[in-house]
KOLBA-313228 format. One line per field, with one value per atom (N, C-alpha, C): atom name; y negated, z, x; residue number from 1. Coordinates in nm, 4 decimals, decimal comma. Atoms other than C-alpha are relative to their C-alpha. Layout:
<pts>
atom (CA|...)
north (Y|...)
up (Z|...)
east (X|...)
n (NUM|...)
</pts>
This chain:
<pts>
atom (N|CA|C|N|CA|C|N|CA|C|N|CA|C|N|CA|C|N|CA|C|N|CA|C|N|CA|C|N|CA|C|N|CA|C|N|CA|C|N|CA|C|N|CA|C|N|CA|C|N|CA|C|N|CA|C|N|CA|C|N|CA|C|N|CA|C|N|CA|C|N|CA|C|N|CA|C|N|CA|C|N|CA|C|N|CA|C|N|CA|C|N|CA|C|N|CA|C|N|CA|C|N|CA|C|N|CA|C|N|CA|C|N|CA|C|N|CA|C|N|CA|C|N|CA|C|N|CA|C|N|CA|C|N|CA|C|N|CA|C|N|CA|C|N|CA|C|N|CA|C|N|CA|C|N|CA|C|N|CA|C|N|CA|C|N|CA|C|N|CA|C|N|CA|C|N|CA|C|N|CA|C|N|CA|C|N|CA|C|N|CA|C|N|CA|C|N|CA|C|N|CA|C|N|CA|C|N|CA|C|N|CA|C|N|CA|C|N|CA|C|N|CA|C|N|CA|C|N|CA|C|N|CA|C|N|CA|C|N|CA|C|N|CA|C|N|CA|C|N|CA|C|N|CA|C|N|CA|C|N|CA|C|N|CA|C|N|CA|C|N|CA|C|N|CA|C|N|CA|C|N|CA|C|N|CA|C|N|CA|C|N|CA|C|N|CA|C|N|CA|C|N|CA|C|N|CA|C|N|CA|C|N|CA|C|N|CA|C|N|CA|C|N|CA|C|N|CA|C|N|CA|C|N|CA|C|N|CA|C|N|CA|C|N|CA|C|N|CA|C|N|CA|C|N|CA|C|N|CA|C|N|CA|C|N|CA|C|N|CA|C|N|CA|C|N|CA|C|N|CA|C|N|CA|C|N|CA|C|N|CA|C|N|CA|C|N|CA|C|N|CA|C|N|CA|C|N|CA|C|N|CA|C|N|CA|C|N|CA|C|N|CA|C|N|CA|C|N|CA|C|N|CA|C|N|CA|C|N|CA|C|N|CA|C|N|CA|C|N|CA|C|N|CA|C|N|CA|C|N|CA|C|N|CA|C|N|CA|C|N|CA|C|N|CA|C|N|CA|C|N|CA|C|N|CA|C|N|CA|C|N|CA|C|N|CA|C|N|CA|C|N|CA|C|N|CA|C|N|CA|C|N|CA|C|N|CA|C|N|CA|C|N|CA|C|N|CA|C|N|CA|C|N|CA|C|N|CA|C|N|CA|C|N|CA|C|N|CA|C|N|CA|C|N|CA|C|N|CA|C|N|CA|C|N|CA|C|N|CA|C|N|CA|C|N|CA|C|N|CA|C|N|CA|C|N|CA|C|N|CA|C|N|CA|C|N|CA|C|N|CA|C|N|CA|C|N|CA|C|N|CA|C|N|CA|C|N|CA|C|N|CA|C|N|CA|C|N|CA|C|N|CA|C|N|CA|C|N|CA|C|N|CA|C|N|CA|C|N|CA|C|N|CA|C|N|CA|C|N|CA|C|N|CA|C|N|CA|C|N|CA|C|N|CA|C|N|CA|C|N|CA|C|N|CA|C|N|CA|C)
north (0,0004|0,4189|0,1439|-0,1345|0,7243|0,0364|-0,0482|0,9360|-0,0815|0,0756|0,7492|-0,1178|0,1038|0,5289|-0,1326|0,1342|0,1571|-0,0735|0,0744|-0,0423|-0,1328|0,1335|-0,3906|0,0063|-0,0120|-0,2771|0,0324|-0,0334|-0,1252|-0,1229|0,1200|-0,4459|-0,0961|0,0891|-0,6483|0,0477|-0,0534|-0,4148|-0,0200|0,0165|-0,4285|-0,1434|0,1395|-0,8056|-0,0607|0,0607|-0,8744|0,0652|-0,0573|-0,6777|-0,1108|0,0991|-0,8613|-0,0301|0,0397|-1,0571|-0,0449|0,0474|-1,1192|-0,1511|0,1452|-1,4826|-0,0489|0,0507|-1,6889|-0,0290|0,0338|-1,8139|0,1256|-0,1244|-1,4569|0,0611|-0,0552|-1,3439|-0,0753|0,0785|-1,6301|0,0303|-0,0218|-1,5682|0,1310|-0,1301|-1,1993|0,0185|-0,0154|-1,2294|-0,0576|0,0551|-1,4341|0,0587|-0,0612|-1,1985|0,0301|-0,0331|-1,1440|0,1259|-0,1243|-0,7983|0,0085|-0,0249|-0,7054|0,1459|-0,1419|-0,3397|0,0264|-0,0442|-0,1753|0,0869|-0,0905|0,0999|0,0796|-0,0821|0,3753|0,1028|-0,0992|0,5568|0,0148|-0,0073|0,4939|0,1186|-0,1063|0,7693|0,1364|-0,1327|1,1312|0,0720|-0,0749|1,3548|0,1296|-0,1269|1,6676|0,0114|-0,0187|1,8071|0,0145|-0,0183|1,9117|-0,1342|0,1325|1,5568|-0,0815|0,0717|1,4202|0,0481|-0,0559|1,6562|-0,0331|0,0288|1,5846|-0,1124|0,1106|1,2389|-0,0215|0,0328|1,1366|-0,1185|0,1204|0,8922|-0,1207|0,1233|0,5314|-0,0922|0,1038|0,2399|-0,1315|0,1321|-0,0924|-0,0999|0,1028|-0,3858|-0,1285|0,1255|-0,6835|-0,1140|0,1173|-1,0206|-0,1218|0,1185|-1,3317|-0,0615|0,0737|-1,5928|0,0495|-0,0261|-1,5472|-0,0723|0,0600|-1,6119|0,0179|-0,0179|-1,5034|0,1140|-0,1073|-1,1998|0,1389|-0,1303|-0,9126|0,1096|-0,1017|-0,7267|0,0287|-0,0194|-0,7805|0,0858|-0,0805|-0,6406|0,1462|-0,1371|-0,3346|0,0690|-0,0583|-0,2781|0,0438|-0,0355|-0,2806|0,1219|-0,1147|-0,0392|0,1276|-0,1194|0,2040|0,0435|-0,0333|0,1865|0,0631|-0,0470|0,2500|0,1225|-0,1069|0,5035|0,1365|-0,1377|0,8760|0,0710|-0,0608|0,9483|-0,0464|0,0376|0,9323|-0,1220|0,1232|0,5838|-0,0298|0,0505|0,4385|-0,1461|0,1412|0,0676|-0,0121|0,0183|-0,0148|-0,1491|0,1407|-0,3400|-0,0227|0,0261|-0,4738|-0,0635|0,0634|-0,6687|0,1018|-0,1005|-0,3425|0,1320|-0,1272|-0,0748|0,0573|-0,0452|-0,0556|0,0312|-0,0381|0,1216|-0,1155|0,1102|-0,1669|-0,1359|0,1264|-0,4313|-0,0206|0,0312|-0,6049|0,0926|-0,0882|-0,3841|-0,0548|0,0394|-0,3875|0,0514|-0,0467|-0,3463|0,1461|-0,1386|-0,0251|0,0965|-0,0844|0,1163|0,0136|-0,0040|0,0249|0,0948|-0,0894|0,2049|0,1455|-0,1375|0,5139|0,0605|-0,0530|0,5546|0,0108|-0,0084|0,4855|0,1291|-0,1229|0,7710|0,1228|-0,1128|1,0098|0,0148|-0,0033|0,9173|0,0479|-0,0453|0,9635|0,1493|-0,1441|1,3060|0,0792|-0,0652|1,3918|-0,0181|0,0183|1,2890|-0,1169|0,1169|0,9656|-0,1179|0,1274|0,6454|-0,1036|0,0988|0,3407|-0,1422|0,1432|-0,0259|-0,0707|0,0716|-0,2395|-0,1386|0,1226|-0,5161|-0,0878|0,0976|-0,7629|-0,1168|0,1145|-1,1049|0,0278|-0,0385|-0,9752|-0,1140|0,1187|-1,3264|-0,0171|0,0115|-1,2777|0,1389|-0,1248|-1,0128|0,0855|-0,0733|-0,9175|0,0735|-0,0636|-0,8451|0,1203|-0,1077|-0,6186|0,1143|-0,0921|-0,4385|0,1415|-0,1345|-0,1464|0,0765|-0,0666|-0,0739|0,0400|-0,0332|-0,0840|0,1227|-0,1150|0,1688|0,1329|-0,1235|0,4214|0,0661|-0,0508|0,4581|0,1104|-0,0976|0,6431|0,1179|-0,1050|0,8391|0,1001|-0,0865|0,9782|0,0170|-0,0098|0,9519|-0,0424|0,0562|0,7335|-0,1322|0,1323|0,4290|-0,1020|0,1082|0,1035|-0,1211|0,1136|-0,1756|-0,1191|0,1219|-0,5344|-0,0619|0,0785|-0,7137|-0,1338|0,1333|-1,0844|-0,0837|0,0862|-1,2924|-0,1413|0,1298|-1,6310|-0,1120|0,1017|-1,8685|-0,1315|0,1297|-2,2402|-0,0034|0,0102|-2,3210|-0,0576|0,0644|-2,5435|0,1005|-0,1005|-2,2535|0,1013|-0,0960|-2,0097|-0,0609|0,0685|-2,2651|-0,0120|0,0152|-2,3339|0,1320|-0,1317|-1,9633|0,0411|-0,0417|-1,8999|-0,0790|0,0848|-2,1924|0,0384|-0,0288|-2,0916|0,1394|-0,1366|-1,7221|0,0158|-0,0336|-1,5749|0,1504|-0,1428|-1,2399|0,0648|-0,0561|-1,1965|0,0972|-0,1051|-0,8787|-0,0421|0,0503|-1,0662|-0,1282|0,1203|-1,3585|-0,1269|0,1209|-1,6043|-0,0697|0,0700|-1,8370|-0,1326|0,1273|-2,1796|-0,0965|0,1103|-2,4799|0,0392|-0,0385|-2,2942|0,0583|-0,0690|-2,1266|-0,0872|0,0876|-2,4284|-0,0060|0,0093|-2,4625|0,1314|-0,1311|-2,0879|0,0243|-0,0206|-2,0704|-0,0876|0,0907|-2,3753|0,0482|-0,0486|-2,2357|0,1252|-0,1236|-1,8964|-0,0276|0,0296|-2,0461|-0,0661|0,0588|-2,2315|0,1078|-0,1113|-1,8892|0,0814|-0,0806|-1,7674|0,0206|-0,0413|-1,5801|0,1058|-0,0934|-1,4165|0,1249|-0,1247|-1,0512|0,0065|-0,0209|-0,9476|0,1492|-0,1417|-0,6139|0,0506|-0,0472|-0,6014|0,0312|-0,0446|-0,5521|0,1501|-0,1430|-0,2020|0,0333|-0,0249|-0,2438|0,0695|-0,0631|-0,0246|-0,0969|0,0958|-0,2876|-0,1126|0,1161|-0,6359|-0,0621|0,0656|-0,7856|-0,1285|0,1305|-1,1565|-0,0355|0,0369|-1,2610|-0,1449)
up (-0,1050|-7,2174|0,0300|-0,0314|-7,1417|0,1411|-0,1284|-6,8393|0,1168|-0,1121|-6,6121|-0,0457|0,0478|-6,8286|-0,0180|0,0172|-6,8625|-0,0887|0,0889|-7,1512|-0,0335|0,0313|-7,2884|-0,0762|0,0748|-7,5325|0,0940|-0,0978|-7,2428|0,0806|-0,0783|-7,0437|-0,0825|0,0858|-7,3385|-0,0081|0,0109|-7,3754|0,1307|-0,1295|-7,0043|0,0184|-0,0287|-6,9812|-0,1054|0,1032|-7,3112|-0,0085|-0,0040|-7,2145|0,0083|-0,0178|-7,2396|0,1484|-0,1390|-6,9214|0,0662|-0,0579|-6,8593|-0,0173|0,0066|-6,7901|-0,1145|0,1187|-7,0873|0,0247|-0,0230|-6,9281|0,0186|-0,0144|-6,8427|-0,1377|0,1350|-7,2010|-0,0747|0,0703|-7,3385|0,0549|-0,0636|-7,0893|-0,0383|0,0261|-7,1571|-0,1473|0,1418|-7,5348|-0,0320|0,0170|-7,5025|0,0997|-0,1041|-7,2458|-0,0517|0,0320|-7,2386|0,0770|-0,0645|-7,1658|0,0105|-0,0189|-7,0293|0,0402|-0,0286|-7,0367|0,0457|-0,0469|-6,8516|-0,1063|0,1010|-7,1084|-0,0626|0,0680|-7,2961|0,0931|-0,0934|-6,9809|-0,0105|0,0144|-7,0813|-0,0857|0,0925|-7,3445|0,0659|-0,0578|-7,2429|-0,0577|0,0433|-7,2594|-0,0704|0,0604|-7,3590|-0,0003|0,0121|-7,4331|0,1367|-0,1332|-7,0717|0,0687|-0,0612|-6,9546|-0,0691|0,0736|-7,2292|0,0418|-0,0407|-7,1220|0,1452|-0,1422|-6,7498|0,0412|-0,0296|-6,7187|0,1500|-0,1394|-6,3962|0,0424|-0,0480|-6,1778|-0,0129|0,0029|-6,1934|0,1115|-0,0972|-5,9533|-0,0767|0,0604|-6,0758|0,1136|-0,1042|-5,8494|-0,0615|0,0464|-5,9086|0,0723|-0,0557|-5,8550|-0,0391|0,0306|-5,8256|0,1241|-0,1110|-5,6016|0,0240|-0,0189|-5,4423|-0,1103|0,1060|-5,7143|-0,1393|0,1328|-6,0008|-0,0792|0,0714|-6,0879|0,0240|-0,0268|-5,9317|0,0232|-0,0305|-5,7931|-0,1212|0,1224|-6,1121|-0,0984|0,0867|-6,3114|0,0448|-0,0535|-6,0832|-0,0285|0,0245|-6,1146|-0,1451|0,1420|-6,4950|-0,0320|0,0258|-6,5024|0,0526|-0,0602|-6,2683|-0,0719|0,0701|-6,4592|-0,1357|0,1354|-6,7984|-0,0065|0,0044|-6,7070|0,0192|-0,0187|-6,7384|0,1043|-0,0986|-6,4955|0,1405|-0,1390|-6,1179|0,0435|-0,0492|-5,9836|0,1390|-0,1292|-5,6365|0,0096|-0,0266|-5,5633|0,1470|-0,1366|-5,2548|0,0312|-0,0309|-5,1067|0,1500|-0,1419|-4,7757|0,0662|-0,0556|-4,7322|0,0524|-0,0363|-4,6949|0,0479|-0,0279|-4,6082|0,1375|-0,1350|-4,2416|0,0137|-0,0030|-4,2895|-0,0399|0,0521|-4,4932|0,0571|-0,0595|-4,2875|-0,0307|0,0264|-4,3203|0,0795|-0,0638|-4,2425|-0,0149|0,0034|-4,2676|-0,1262|0,1111|-4,5314|0,0223|-0,0317|-4,3524|-0,0364|0,0385|-4,4032|-0,1521|0,1470|-4,7728|-0,0510|0,0404|-4,8037|0,0295|-0,0371|-4,6224|-0,0982|0,0937|-4,8483|-0,1401|0,1300|-5,1526|-0,0094|-0,0014|-5,0560|-0,0121|0,0055|-4,9975|-0,1397|0,1332|-5,3304|-0,1056|0,0964|-5,5267|0,0160|-0,0235|-5,3636|-0,0613|0,0555|-5,4786|-0,1509|0,1449|-5,8365|-0,0497|0,0395|-5,8362|-0,0287|0,0251|-5,9927|0,0936|-0,0953|-5,7713|-0,0525|0,0278|-5,8154|0,1339|-0,1249|-5,5403|-0,0116|0,0089|-5,5022|0,1224|-0,1002|-5,2809|-0,0782|0,0726|-5,3676|-0,0475|0,0406|-5,3747|-0,0669|0,0651|-5,4494|0,0136|-0,0082|-5,3397|0,0030|0,0109|-5,3726|0,1256|-0,1264|-5,0059|0,0134|-0,0077|-5,0272|-0,0941|0,1001|-5,3307|0,0283|-0,0093|-5,2209|0,0427|-0,0474|-5,0260|-0,1016|0,1019|-5,3042|-0,1199|0,1097|-5,5679|0,0364|-0,0440|-5,3601|-0,0210|0,0281|-5,4288|-0,1274|0,1256|-5,7688|0,0284|-0,0324|-5,6115|0,0786|-0,0870|-5,3507|-0,0745|0,0692|-5,5941|-0,1484|0,1399|-5,9277|-0,0945|0,0812|-6,0796|-0,0601|0,0562|-6,3023|0,0842|-0,0753|-6,1252|-0,0920|0,0874|-6,3250|0,0842|-0,0582|-6,2319|-0,1052|0,0845|-6,3802|0,0711|-0,0602|-6,3116|-0,0574|0,0392|-6,3223|0,0436|-0,0314|-6,3346|-0,0529|0,0416|-6,3603|0,0723|-0,0649|-6,2786|0,1415|-0,1393|-5,9085|0,0085|-0,0030|-5,9779|-0,0295|0,0354|-6,1381|0,1133|-0,1113|-5,8561|0,1193|-0,1113|-5,5972|-0,0279|0,0370|-5,7825|0,0154|-0,0117|-5,8049|0,1462|-0,1406|-5,4404|0,0813|-0,0728|-5,3122|-0,0343|0,0456|-5,5177|0,0366|-0,0206|-5,4361|0,1358|-0,1230|-5,1748|0,0201|-0,0294|-5,0023|-0,0309|0,0303|-5,0659|0,1095|-0,0967|-4,9005|0,1005|-0,0933|-4,7433|0,0685|-0,0571|-4,6470|-0,0342|0,0442|-4,8373|-0,1009|0,0815|-4,9705|0,0667|-0,0567|-4,9198|0,0224|-0,0229|-4,7838|0,0396|-0,0455|-4,6246|-0,1121|0,1069|-4,9533|-0,0643|0,0689|-5,1071|0,0737|-0,0779|-4,8247|-0,0035|0,0016|-4,8224|-0,1345|0,1333|-5,1998|-0,0176|0,0130|-5,1941|0,0821|-0,0866|-4,9026|-0,0603|0,0566|-5,0702|-0,1268|0,1253|-5,4038|0,0238|-0,0309|-5,2339|0,0122|-0,0163|-5,1763|-0,1282|0,1225|-5,5341|-0,0575|0,0613|-5,6774|-0,1043|0,1049|-6,0137|0,0026|-0,0029|-6,0358|-0,1128|0,0986|-6,2209|-0,0092|0,0192|-6,3645|0,1016|-0,0928|-6,1282|0,1397|-0,1241|-5,8415|-0,0058|0,0149|-5,9835|-0,0851|0,0832|-6,2113|-0,1304|0,1305|-6,5186|-0,1083|0,0951|-6,6923|0,0787|-0,0562|-6,6138|-0,1123|0,0975|-6,7987|0,0622|-0,0461|-6,7571|-0,0754|0,0617|-6,8195|0,0319)
east (-0,0997|4,1071|0,0372|-0,0440|4,3135|-0,0431|0,0491|4,2365|0,0530|-0,0558|4,4724|0,0843|-0,0895|4,6897|-0,0705|0,0516|4,6433|0,0975|-0,0884|4,7799|-0,0658|0,0507|4,7345|-0,1313|0,1249|4,4650|-0,1157|0,1026|4,2718|-0,0386|0,0271|4,3056|-0,0838|0,0786|4,1787|-0,1439|0,1345|3,8804|-0,0763|0,0650|3,8036|-0,0467|0,0316|3,8131|-0,0919|0,0835|3,6371|-0,1377|0,1337|3,3278|-0,1034|0,1056|2,9968|-0,0170|0,0168|2,9458|0,1292|-0,1261|3,3152|0,0036|-0,0014|3,3801|0,0886|-0,0684|3,4943|0,1471|-0,1406|3,8145|0,0846|-0,0747|3,9138|0,0241|-0,0154|3,8524|0,1097|-0,1017|4,0604|0,1384|-0,1293|4,3390|0,0642|-0,0602|4,3860|0,0341|-0,0319|4,3809|0,1366|-0,1335|4,6956|0,0980|-0,0834|4,8436|0,1395|-0,1378|5,2153|0,0359|-0,0384|5,3481|0,1511|-0,1417|5,6865|0,0126|-0,0178|5,7939|0,1414|-0,1308|6,0778|0,0658|-0,0545|6,1242|-0,1126|0,0991|5,9450|-0,0639|0,0533|5,8296|-0,1506|0,1445|5,4698|-0,0425|0,0363|5,4788|0,0178|-0,0147|5,4127|0,1208|-0,1175|5,7195|-0,0357|0,0392|5,5285|-0,1514|0,1447|5,1828|-0,0668|0,0583|5,1218|-0,0207|0,0126|5,1866|-0,1080|0,1033|4,9613|-0,1388|0,1288|4,6793|-0,0342|0,0190|4,7271|0,0942|-0,0913|4,8800|0,0170|-0,0297|5,0453|-0,0857|0,0679|4,8611|0,0930|-0,0782|4,9740|-0,0477|0,0331|4,9758|-0,0095|0,0171|4,8374|-0,0148|0,0009|4,9171|-0,0539|0,0573|4,6905|0,0704|-0,0668|4,8575|-0,0830|0,0782|4,6456|-0,0604|0,0608|4,4933|-0,1419|0,1420|4,1535|-0,0783|0,0801|3,8963|0,0566|-0,0604|4,1239|-0,0632|0,0687|3,9106|0,0561|-0,0623|4,1055|-0,1037|0,1011|3,8040|-0,0874|0,0781|3,6054|0,0775|-0,0863|3,8971|-0,0035|0,0013|3,9101|-0,1330|0,1321|3,5360|-0,0147|0,0087|3,5602|0,0855|-0,0879|3,8549|-0,0644|0,0580|3,6822|-0,1274|0,1238|3,3545|0,0285|-0,0286|3,5155|0,0905|-0,0990|3,7808|-0,0643|0,0449|3,7274|0,0848|-0,0891|4,0107|-0,0323|0,0262|4,0088|0,0821|-0,0613|4,0835|-0,0529|0,0442|4,0668|0,0405|-0,0283|4,0400|0,0381|-0,0492|4,2463|-0,0089|0,0267|4,1157|0,0114|-0,0223|4,2407|-0,1219|0,1196|3,9149|-0,1005|0,1003|3,7190|0,0604|-0,0680|3,9775|-0,0359|0,0335|3,8691|-0,1481|0,1422|3,5335|-0,0908|0,0798|3,3967|0,0364|-0,0445|3,5751|0,1474|-0,1406|3,9102|0,0907|-0,0966|4,2050|0,1399|-0,1406|4,5817|0,0681|-0,0826|4,8473|0,0390|-0,0367|4,9517|-0,1125|0,1130|4,6019|-0,0074|0,0002|4,6206|0,1077|-0,1090|4,9545|-0,0345|0,0343|4,8251|-0,0999|0,0997|4,5204|0,0591|-0,0678|4,7395|0,0798|-0,0801|4,9725|-0,0890|0,0931|4,6831|-0,0590|0,0609|4,5232|0,0982|-0,1007|4,8465|0,0269|-0,0174|4,8967|-0,1146|0,1187|4,5427|-0,0123|0,0013|4,6271|-0,0821|0,0781|4,4281|0,0916|-0,0668|4,5518|-0,0611|0,0500|4,5186|0,0152|0,0007|4,4364|0,0177|-0,0262|4,5894|-0,0624|0,0792|4,3300|0,0276|-0,0430|4,5177|0,0580|-0,0571|4,6574|0,1419|-0,1360|5,0186|0,0760|-0,0552|5,1407|0,1508|-0,1453|5,5000|0,0636|-0,0760|5,7675|-0,0136|0,0091|5,7493|-0,1337|0,1316|5,3748|-0,0112|0,0066|5,4307|0,0963|-0,1138|5,7484|-0,0374|0,0335|5,5995|-0,0843|0,0814|5,3503|0,0861|-0,0917|5,6257|0,0831|-0,0799|5,8234|-0,0723|0,0743|5,5463|0,0511|-0,0571|5,7161|0,1012|-0,1040|6,0072|-0,0563|0,0525|5,8133|-0,0876|0,0958|5,5548|0,0303|-0,0412|5,7395|-0,1126|0,1075|5,4682|0,0458|-0,0237|5,4711|-0,0763|0,0635|5,3919|-0,0104|0,0286|5,2298|-0,0441|0,0571|5,1556|-0,0904|0,0896|4,8572|-0,0153|-0,0040|4,8987|-0,1134|0,1107|4,5816|0,0380|-0,0601|4,7512|-0,0887|0,0957|4,4573|0,0276|-0,0218|4,4594|-0,0592|0,0447|4,4251|-0,1412|0,1313|4,1249|-0,1113|0,1000|3,9366|-0,0177|0,0075|4,0212|-0,0730|0,0668|3,9096|-0,1491|0,1405|3,5857|-0,0754|0,0638|3,5040|-0,0146|0,0018|3,5936|-0,1020|0,0942|3,3878|-0,1440|0,1366|3,0815|-0,0498|0,0478|3,0727|-0,0688|0,0716|2,8438|0,0087|-0,0051|2,8543|0,1336|-0,1322|3,2262|0,0406|-0,0330|3,3522|0,1076|-0,1007|3,6441|-0,0430|0,0596|3,4180|0,0775|-0,0696|3,6382|-0,0900|0,0988|3,3737|-0,0325|0,0420|3,2278|0,1152|-0,0929|3,4151|0,1407|-0,1345|3,7067|0,0860|-0,0728|3,8035|0,1075|-0,0959|3,9789|0,1330|-0,1242|4,2317|0,0770|-0,0658|4,3027|0,0678|-0,0579|4,3575|0,1238|-0,1154|4,5874|0,1190|-0,1080|4,7891|0,0658|-0,0548|4,8286|0,0805|-0,0706|4,9325|0,1354|-0,1309|5,2184|0,1071|-0,0941|5,3781|0,0165|0,0025|5,3240|0,1397|-0,1261|5,6202|-0,0364|0,0403|5,5526|0,0875|-0,0777|5,6581|0,1016|-0,1065|5,9725|0,0276|-0,0308|6,0795|0,1013|-0,1029|6,3766|-0,0546|0,0640|6,1297|-0,0279|0,0257|6,0773|-0,1208|0,1176|5,7760|0,0374|-0,0137|5,7377|-0,0470|0,0576|5,5261|-0,0655|0,0689|5,4013|-0,0811|0,0862|5,1055|-0,0517|0,0467|5,0340|-0,1268|0,1273|4,6759|-0,0314)
n (1|1|1|2|2|2|3|3|3|4|4|4|5|5|5|6|6|6|7|7|7|8|8|8|9|9|9|10|10|10|11|11|11|12|12|12|13|13|13|14|14|14|15|15|15|16|16|16|17|17|17|18|18|18|19|19|19|20|20|20|21|21|21|22|22|22|23|23|23|24|24|24|25|25|25|26|26|26|27|27|27|28|28|28|29|29|29|30|30|30|31|31|31|32|32|32|33|33|33|34|34|34|35|35|35|36|36|36|37|37|37|38|38|38|39|39|39|40|40|40|41|41|41|42|42|42|43|43|43|44|44|44|45|45|45|46|46|46|47|47|47|48|48|48|49|49|49|50|50|50|51|51|51|52|52|52|53|53|53|54|54|54|55|55|55|56|56|56|57|57|57|58|58|58|59|59|59|60|60|60|61|61|61|62|62|62|63|63|63|64|64|64|65|65|65|66|66|66|67|67|67|68|68|68|69|69|69|70|70|70|71|71|71|72|72|72|73|73|73|74|74|74|75|75|75|76|76|76|77|77|77|78|78|78|79|79|79|80|80|80|81|81|81|82|82|82|83|83|83|84|84|84|85|85|85|86|86|86|87|87|87|88|88|88|89|89|89|90|90|90|91|91|91|92|92|92|93|93|93|94|94|94|95|95|95|96|96|96|97|97|97|98|98|98|99|99|99|100|100|100|101|101|101|102|102|102|103|103|103|104|104|104|105|105|105|106|106|106|107|107|107|108|108|108|109|109|109|110|110|110|111|111|111|112|112|112|113|113|113|114|114|114|115|115|115|116|116|116|117|117|117|118|118|118|119|119|119|120|120|120|121|121|121|122|122|122|123|123|123|124|124|124|125|125|125|126|126|126|127|127|127|128|128|128|129|129|129|130|130|130|131|131|131|132|132|132|133|133|133|134|134|134|135|135|135|136|136|136|137|137|137|138|138|138|139|139|139|140|140|140|141|141|141|142|142|142|143|143|143|144|144|144|145|145|145|146|146|146|147|147|147|148|148|148|149|149|149|150|150|150|151|151|151|152|152|152|153|153|153|154|154|154|155|155|155|156|156|156|157|157|157|158|158|158|159|159|159|160|160|160|161|161|161|162|162|162|163|163|163|164|164|164|165|165|165|166|166|166|167|167|167|168|168|168|169|169|169|170|170|170|171|171|171|172|172|172|173|173|173|174|174|174|175|175|175|176|176|176|177|177|177|178|178|178|179|179|179|180|180|180|181|181|181|182|182|182|183|183|183|184|184|184|185|185|185|186|186|186|187|187|187|188|188|188|189|189|189|190|190|190|191|191|191|192|192|192|193|193|193|194|194|194|195|195|195|196|196|196|197|197|197)
</pts>
């Protein structure tokens, strides 16, 4: 994996690590990528040596594997990454979207790439994070973990110690309610690349 860049091959390597869940491995190997243009390639040697930070917006229901994906990227990457998670943004407790945006801006100014670990299931939830593309002249990627609702519910119900406390019996209703609002991302929202897993 490059210092800050993220491409489909990197995603495949991240998800196909030993210990990754079988359905995630199967899903990403058949991933579909959509690119805006050739902006992924460095323009010169200086840019290749010191790549710009990027924003990766995870899109998926609770239980789809967003946090696990982030953990793998951060563990394998040699570049500086920050996971921005609304479940823990408030000193280890749930916070607000505004707090997520503030830490994202600070991290991009510091040259760190960021992983937006929120559900981001509709265009409105993603819009402010996509706008970071213009403010910081960075590429913005979407990684869509589009797993079956039944699987996401099963995972959410079974988990314990979840940082957002979405687990047990209440998880099924929350996942179902959130999936009713699902709107898959499109390039015309401003994404540089969208990868569907």
